[in-house]
C-alpha positions as CSV (number, residue, x, y, z in Angstrom):
1,M,-92.5,-28.6,17.5
2,L,-95.7,-27.4,15.9
3,I,-98.8,-27.4,18.0
4,R,-102.3,-26.1,17.8
5,F,-104.1,-24.9,20.9
6,I,-107.5,-26.4,21.5
7,D,-110.6,-25.4,23.7
8,P,-110.9,-24.3,26.5
9,D,-107.5,-22.6,26.2
10,P,-108.0,-18.9,25.3
11,R,-105.4,-19.3,22.5
12,A,-107.6,-22.1,20.8
13,G,-107.2,-22.3,17.1
14,M,-103.7,-20.8,17.1
15,T,-100.9,-22.8,15.6
16,V,-97.5,-22.1,17.0
17,R,-93.9,-23.3,16.8
18,M,-92.1,-23.8,20.1
19,D,-89.3,-25.8,21.7
20,S,-90.1,-29.6,22.0
21,R,-90.2,-29.7,25.9
22,R,-92.8,-26.9,26.3
23,G,-94.9,-28.0,23.4
24,Q,-94.9,-31.6,24.9
25,E,-96.0,-30.2,28.3
26,L,-99.0,-28.3,26.7
27,V,-100.0,-31.5,24.8
28,D,-99.8,-33.5,27.9
29,A,-101.8,-31.0,29.9
30,G,-104.6,-31.2,27.2
31,N,-104.2,-27.5,26.1
32,A,-102.9,-28.3,22.6
33,E,-102.5,-31.0,20.0
34,P,-99.4,-31.8,17.9
35,V,-99.6,-30.8,14.2
36,P,-97.5,-32.6,11.6
37,D,-94.5,-30.5,10.8
38,T,-94.9,-30.0,6.9
39,P,-93.0,-27.4,4.9
40,V,-95.0,-24.3,4.0
41,V,-95.5,-24.0,0.2
42,E,-96.1,-20.4,-1.0
43,P,-98.6,-20.1,-3.9
44,A,-96.9,-19.3,-7.4
45,P,-97.2,-15.7,-8.4
46,S,-100.1,-15.0,-10.8
47,K,-99.4,-14.1,-14.4
48,D,-102.1,-11.4,-14.3
49,A,-101.8,-8.5,-16.8
50,T,-101.2,-6.2,-14.0
51,D,-98.0,-8.1,-13.1
52,A,-96.5,-7.6,-16.6
53,P,-93.6,-5.1,-17.0
54,K,-94.5,-1.8,-18.2
55,P,-92.8,-0.3,-21.2
56,P,-90.5,2.7,-20.7
57,A,-92.2,6.2,-20.6
58,R,-92.0,8.1,-23.9
59,R,-90.1,11.4,-23.8
60,T,-91.8,14.4,-25.2
61,K,-90.1,17.4,-26.8
62,K,-90.3,20.7,-24.9
């Protein structure tokens, strides 16, 4: 269960995942609110020039 703590709880603003029973106890006590359990989507990596592969280093004669 995913919950978000609300004021006046000192953890207000934190979103946490916990077992359903304890999460429901906190919601019933008024310390938290349930949050829809949606999958986390990571942003796609940027195609910045700094991410491009570098050519192999040139060897010099000694």
